[in-house]
N, C-alpha and C positions, 0 to 999 in steps of 0.2 A: 685435313681429314682425318688423322691418325687422333688428334688431341678430342674432337667430337667424338668418336669412337671411347675414347678413354673417361670423357664426361660420361657419356650414354652408360657405359659399365661401371664408374662410381654411382651412379644413381640407380640402377640395376640392382648393384649388391646393397646400397644402405637401404631400400625400400627393403627386398626380402630379407634383411637383417630386422629391418623396423615390424615387419610383421612375424620374426620366429620369436620374438620377445614377448610372450603370452603370459599372465601369471597363471601361478599352477593352483589348480584346486578351486577354482572361482566359487565351488558352492561350499565350501567350508567357509571364507569367507562371511560368504551372505549367512550361514548358520551361527557362526561367532558375532554376527551383528545382530539377529535376531534375539540370540541368549542374553545378550548385553541389556538390549531392548527391552527384554522382560523382566531382567531383574530391577535394572534403573523403576520399573511402572510397578514393581513389588516394592519398592524401596519407597516412592513418591506416595504412589495412591495405597497402598495395603492388599493389592490386588493387582492382578496381571489383565490390563487389557487386550482383548483379542481384533485381530483385523475382520472382525465381522461387521457387514452394514447395520447398523440399529434401523428399527424402521420409525416414523416419524410418531407412530401412537405410544411409541414404547418411552420417549422424552418425553418428563415430567416438568413442566414449569412453575416452579416456587414463584410467585407474586413476593415483590423485595416494599414493604412499605416504610418508611424511615419519618417519624414526626419532626417538622423542624422548629428547634428550640432555641428560642432569641433571651438573651439576656437581659433585656431591657422590653419595658414597656411601650409600645409605638407608637400610643395615642398620648404620649409625651412629646411628640415631634411632629404632628398635626396640628391643623389649625380647629379650632375647636366646634364648630358646626360642621367637621370635614363629612361628605359622602364621596365616594369614590366612584359611582356613577351619574353623578353630575353632569349634565352637558357630553356627556358619552355621544349621543346620536346628534346631536344641534352643529356639528363641523359642517362648513362647507368648505367645499374641497377647490371651489376655484376661487376662493381668497385665499390659497396658498400658492406661494411662490417659489417654485422650484430655482436653484440655481445650480449649470455643472459646473463645475470647475475643471477645466482641458489644466493635464500634466502634462508635461511634455516628456516623454522617454526617450531618455539617454540610451542608448544599445552598447557604446564606447566606437561602433562599427559603423562604416556607410552601408545601407542596406543597397545603396545604387551600385555600389562596386561588385557587386554579387547576383544583381539583375540582368535579363537579356536588353540589349539597346532598347528596343522596339518596346519594352516591357510597359502595358498599360493595365494599372489593377481594378479598371471601370469597365472592362472590357467582357 
């Protein structure tokens, strides 16, 4: 009984000690972090980004269009009378055979070891 009371006393004093160790002046740390953030934003962007919520209407979308420039003539690699859309709608989907490749998954464990004895995945 004496051991139990000593253990309870030790846990109680440890808990009180843990609650007593609070950081001093947490507001100052928050202000320091805010100032550091503003200084970093000033250096990165040239202006300070405030924590205000921007409206959707204030966001400007700039379209970005980039022309694709190939360093070769594509006609050199195509047949003489090549038309890209020839036969596009003449495809018969009934003649296309789809093969499903069954792959065996190796988990490195036996899943039956982790399932209940009466487990039926189809119930």
